[in-house]
VEXNUSE-206296 format. One record per residue (C-alpha): x, y, z; residue in one letter. Coordinates in steps of 0.001 Angstrom, whole numbers, padded with zeros to 6 digits, always signed. Example, Ala and Ser with C-alpha at 12.3 -4.5 7.8 and 13.67 -1.06 7.14 Angstrom:
! VEXNUSE-206296
+012300-004500+007800a;+013670-001060+007140s;
END
This chain:
! VEXNUSE-206296
-026994+038546-037982m;-028765+035506-036527s;-028331+034744-032830d;-029328+031096-033385f;-026874+028652-031888k;-026976+024877-032242i;-027355+023142-028881i;-024637+020525-028506t;-023706+017885-025957s;-021161+018995-023357k;-019793+015453-023201f;-018924+015130-026887w;-017746+018750-027061d;-015355+017993-024206y;-014044+014832-025867l;-013441+016696-029121s;-010982+018965-027268r;-008965+016188-025607l;-005738+014798-027042f;-005804+011853-024640v;-009113+010561-023331f;-008310+010755-019668k;-008530+013570-017136a;-008833+014134-013374p;-012293+013385-012040l;-012731+017069-011209y;-012395+017961-014901n;-014984+015385-015961w;-017412+016816-013414r;-016781+020401-014492m;-017189+019521-018183a;-020538+017781-017750l;-022085+020204-015301g;-024819+019337-012827e;-027529+018299-015300q;-026835+014550-015076i;-026424+011975-012335d;-022654+012247-012290f;-022153+009252-009998e;-023950+007018-012491k;-021846+008464-015276f;-018636+007923-013295r;-019414+004288-012496k;-020405+003441-016067s;-018278+005465-018454f;-014944+006312-016831i;-012492+004235-014837i;-009766+005376-012391p;-006091+004970-013282t;-003114+004957-010924d;-002079+008524-011782g;-002758+011872-010124f;-003137+015142-011977a;-000831+018108-011571e;-003440+020569-012799t;-007211+020833-012963i;-009580+023080-014845v;-010081+026386-013079c;-013755+026871-012182p;-013521+030663-012563k;-010732+031940-014812p;-009516+035332-013667c;-009045+038493-015678e;-005445+037471-016287r;-006710+034425-018182e;-005356+031930-015720c;-006850+028734-017169p;-005895+026187-014541r;-005026+025657-010912r;-001971+023724-009819v;-002479+020773-007529i;-000354+020920-004385k;-000301+018556-001473q;-001076+019689+002054y;+001267+018717+004869h;-001531+016521+006228n;-001892+014547+003019g;-004771+016518+001479g;-004782+018543-001727y;-005397+022145-002635e;-005935+023838-005967a;-003847+026984-006187v;-004109+029737-008761c;-000901+029997-010794r;-000863+033776-010655k;-002536+034457-007302w;-001150+031980-004778e;-003467+033220-002039n;-006414+032147-004198d;-006886+028425-003527y;-009423+025833-002386f;-009278+022311-000962a;-009899+019372-003268i;-010341+015675-002531s;-007854+013004-003535e;-010542+011296-005659l;-011070+014469-007689d;-007337+014645-008372v;-007217+010996-009482l;-007047+010650-013274i;-009983+008779-014812h;-009906+007222-018275e;-012802+006927-020714l;-014252+003389-020664k;-014910+002564-024307d;-016200-000922-023406s;-019390+000706-022090t;-019438+003876-024197l;-019541+002105-027559l;-022504-000193-026747p;-024332+002835-025312a;-023788+004757-028558v;-025018+001789-030601a;-028107+001433-028411a;-028855+005163-028573g;-028784+005076-032376l;-030605+001743-032734g;-027625-000075-034260i;-027175-003794-033431p;-023737-003773-031742p;-020920-005792-033310d;-017915-003930-031951i;-014485-004619-033416v;-011413-002378-032848p;-009029-001521-035669f;-005696-003288-035335r;-003587-000533-036864t;-005520+002587-035819m;-006100+003699-032253e;-009414+005172-031110h;-011369+003746-034050a;-013850+000858-034097w;-016402-000860-036259k;-019606-000343-034267l;-021957-002647-036193g;-024154-002764-039283v;-027107-000422-039765l;-030106-002369-041122p;-031353-000728-044316v;-034303-002147-046214r;-033522-004012-049450n;-029759-003823-048818t;-027108-005865-047014r;-026970-003090-044450g;-024522-000226-043998v;-021385-000683-041845p;-021033+001888-039064v;-017681+003092-037723f;-016914+005165-034646f;-013871+007258-033837t;-012629+009379-030964l;-009888+010864-033129r;-010183+014633-033291n;-007033+015890-034987r;-007615+016787-038622g;-004853+014682-040150y;-005850+011637-038054e;-009462+011855-039202v;-008436+012234-042864i;-006156+009203-042492d;-009056+007192-041040l;-011439+008206-043853v;-008922+007294-046563l;-008341+003902-044947n;-012089+003260-044673l;-012518+004154-048347n;-009954+001480-049219r;-011376-001126-046838m;-015133-000765-047336v;-016828-001909-050514d;-019779+000453-050715g;-021287+003104-048498r;-020648+003438-044779y;-021457+005689-041826l;-018788+007323-039671l;-019548+008673-036194l;-017310+011266-034524g;-017395+013535-031512s;-017999+016822-033351s;-018404+018332-036780g;-015272+020397-036071k;-013062+017324-036444i;-014051+016877-040102m;-012129+018997-042585s;-013191+019831-046117q;-010779+017196-047446i;-012406+014606-045197g;-015912+015616-046288e;-014937+015403-049959d;-013378+011967-049451s;-016526+010717-047720l;-018764+012091-050481a;-016691+010412-053203e;-017319+007051-051527h;-021011+007671-050827g;-020281+007668-047086a;-021764+009965-044474k;-020562+011521-041207f;-022665+012086-038076i;-021385+014505-035374p;-022450+012973-032068l;-022420+016287-030184n;-025491+017240-032249e;-027082+013777-032055t;-026712+012035-028673l;-026587+013457-025170d;-026779+012179-021616f;-030149+012490-019920n;-030529+013121-016189c;-030011+009382-015508d;-026669+009406-017355a;-028044+007434-020319e;-027311+008357-023924l;-030450+009372-025812a;-031240+011074-029114l;-031355+014855-028995m;-033892+014907-031863h;-035616+012352-034135p;-033149+010765-036549l;-033762+008327-039403d;-030329+006838-040051l;-031681+004085-042299a;-033478+006691-044394g;-030139+008363-045129m;-029065+005244-047022f;-032427+003982-048296a;-032595+003055-051992p;-034078+005762-054285p;-037851+005934-054098g;-038159+003971-050860s;-038810+007137-048900e;-042080+007470-050808l;-043415+004237-049363e;-045592+004757-046281p;-044241+003068-043177e;-046424-000002-042471p;-048050-000287-039047e;-047190-003957-038575n;-043743-005212-039584v;-042041-008567-039032f;-039259-009044-041558r;-035651-010169-041785k;-033130-007374-042255c;-029627-008753-042587g;-028870-010801-039471d;-031639-009224-037380v;-035421-008960-037396w;-037145-005608-037934e;-040406-005551-035947i;-043232-003075-035403r;-046759-003595-034048f;-049799-001342-034380r;-047797+001733-035325g;-045598+001712-032223e;-041865+002381-032324e;-039945-000039-034521k;-037255-002201-032900f;-034643-004774-033912l;-034587-008329-032565l;-031004-009631-032515t;-031529-012942-030652t;-034047-015785-030825g;-033625-016195-034592n;-035021-019751-034701t;-038254-018822-032926g;-038548-015596-034939a;-038280-017654-038139s;-041129-019868-036939y;-043233-016788-036092l;-042577-015331-039534h;-043610-018635-041121f;-046946-018591-039261m;-047608-014901-039948l;-047326-015705-043661e;-050165-018214-043193r;-052707-016547-040876p;-055616-018636-039572n;-054183-021815-041058a;-052355-024813-039594t;-049253-026610-040810t;-048191-030058-039702n;-045281-029866-037270i;-043287-032505-039170i;-043554-030454-042350e;-042370-027347-040512i;-039386-029287-039161a;-038543-030453-042672r;-038885-026957-044159i;-036460-025442-041662f;-034013-028343-041925s;-033960-027975-045708g;-035738-031286-046347e;-039183-030105-047381s;-040813-032114-050113g;-040492-035704-051235g;-042760-037183-048536y;-046479-036529-048142a;-047079-036530-044386v;-050668-035304-044712d;-051689-038507-046461s;-050737-040494-043343l;-052761-038406-040875l;-056335-038902-039814n;-058755-036056-039053s;-057157-035543-035640d;-053712-035115-037097g;-052538-038502-035742i;-050586-041060-037709l;-053145-043734-038466d;-051917-047285-039154g;-048229-046383-039148y;-045633-046964-036478a;-042950-044377-035812m;-040447-046658-037514t;-042409-046264-040743d;-041343-042628-040980l;-038364-041986-043239p;-034990-041622-041534t;-034244-037908-041897i;-032896-035143-039682e;-036288-034729-038001t;-035736-038130-036402c;-033160-036408-034228d;-034171-034211-031331i;-032724-031232-033193a;-031259-030777-036643d;-027722-029477-037126d;-028950-026027-038139k;-031080-025628-035012a;-028256-026839-032753i;-025885-024430-034460g;-028304-021543-033944q;-028722-022418-030269y;-024948-022513-029825r;-024519-019220-031665q;-027129-017590-029420e;-025377-019073-026380a;-022053-017536-027454q;-023734-014166-027975s;-025342-014316-024525i;-021995-015270-022916l;-020411-012137-024419l;-023262-010007-023068e;-022844-011665-019638i;-019139-010738-019599d;-020002-007141-020488k;-022675-006946-017776a;-020222-008318-015211k;-017510-005849-016235s;-019793-002838-015632i;-021581-004286-012613g;-025019-004291-014288d;-026633-006913-012042n;-030173-006471-013394i;-029139-007201-016980t;-026823-009946-015754l;-029688-011758-014016q;-031859-011649-017149q;-028980-012857-019336l;-028264-015738-016967q;-031919-016797-017175q;-031716-016706-020967d;-028523-018751-020803m;-030226-021394-018676e;-032986-021759-021278k;-030504-022078-024137i;-028321-024540-022188t;-031366-026636-021360s;-032382-026770-025016a;-028869-027806-026088i;-028642-030465-023369n;-031973-031901-024480e;-030676-032207-028027a;-027037-033241-027578v;-025539-035934-025368s;-022424-035312-023210p;-020368-037052-025908s;-021649-034598-028501g;-024016-037003-030265q;-027536-035875-031203k;-030093-037664-029052k;-033007-039665-030439k;-036588-039749-029227l;-039034-042536-029684a;-041751-040019-030393d;-040303-037670-032972q;-043543-035746-033352i;-043745-034955-029637n;-040178-033696-029734y;-040899-031505-032746a;-043885-030023-030895v;-041760-029275-027810t;-038797-027865-029737a;-041091-025625-031793f;-042888-024296-028708r;-039624-023659-026804n;-038062-021752-029707a;-041167-019605-030273v;-041563-018865-026541n;-037902-017832-026321f;-038378-015368-029210a;-041581-013994-027657i;-039733-013438-024359d;-037131-011349-026218k;-039876-009422-028062i;-041548-008625-024713a;-038475-006604-023698v;-039164-004168-026562h;-042945-004405-027020d;-044994-006156-024294p;-048233-005658-026246s;-046892-007615-029234l;-045687-010399-026950a;-049159-010535-025385e;-050693-010634-028872h;-048538-013610-029874f;-049211-015410-026589n;-052947-015210-027293s;-052869-015986-031021t;-050172-018645-031529i;-051496-022203-031411r;-049000-024948-030610y;-049266-028727-030781g;-049021-030984-033806r;-050779-028474-036086m;-049474-025031-035024p;-050534-021739-036526g;-051314-018053-036027y;-054999-017368-035383f;-056446-013898-034883t;-059894-012362-035214d;-058372-008986-036055n;-057518-008200-039661n;-053822-007392-039155i;-051870-006678-042317n;-048274-007767-041661w;-045376-006475-043786k;-043223-009602-044034l;
END
């Protein structure tokens, strides 16, 4: 008989045994052991309630199988944990340890998404408690696979959730749960019939010593749902391609990451990567991305220096590029601003001041760009020199995207900073023969 035993996460194993996701602080500490920074865990993932526990987990069950110790109050206001069977066996315990703490899903769910590399788009179910849509897993050549997360651990509740997901979701999906023990054979069969898959988190994610969720072993979630034959394709070293609503990026064989903000600048970068060592007139780029490409030959009006020769600005056709920003660009800026505001609220709620400061800086850049393009009355502003505006708007959008890329891969950001040419004839110029998968 094999003695092999799968190593699992104490955190998820503990959650899989709870009927309600709250417990005295002492129990949380006992369940997680001393392998993590418990204070960091406490501040991030659980929150105190106004209730006090009547029992706690016994740290050393006796031979009579006494599982818990009763909480009693000292005459001086303190607490003691007393064995139910041996009243002379007790120890003092602090009021904080007796205080019931509830799981904070507002920080747990984004941490799970980050640990698995899923762009978070968290939405709770209206009719089912302890179940959420976590986001969409980018999968090449598909619309992506929706990912759901549940803390439910009773068999009938999990089956009910799976049956509802099968009715709601058109196509395959991924369900995350605390442990494989929560999934019955009926649930597994129902998932298989729908082409869905289940991932037990106690075998997948665990807290490291800094109380951060990290993968316990390499995991290719996208590969689980990849179209037939795609697994035979070698993974390219350099990737910059759109995958659903995000950008999938990899540089020189380093770890792949997903860019979820800076879409306008990323689109410009992608455009230039498709045309290495070549320039494109900035007016033509503006027309391409505003949907007005074609119908006007700008190149015929330019001299060798790329300057309009013999034409005044009023000779240019009246199109969206006459405005400081087209409607699509303004809409993208506003969408990014809304996304950043949500992230700011989350950072404030968990007291993450470092992330908050970075987000506020990003918000200032976005706000500045919007204010340059739109007047207080909501009208798009005009510039006398439309070309100069197009140059500035292009550079600002690309720089914003490069700043976001630098968070994930500083070497790629440095590469773009040294190879992207701005001005009236921008382009991507590199001496290295880099083969981009676009």
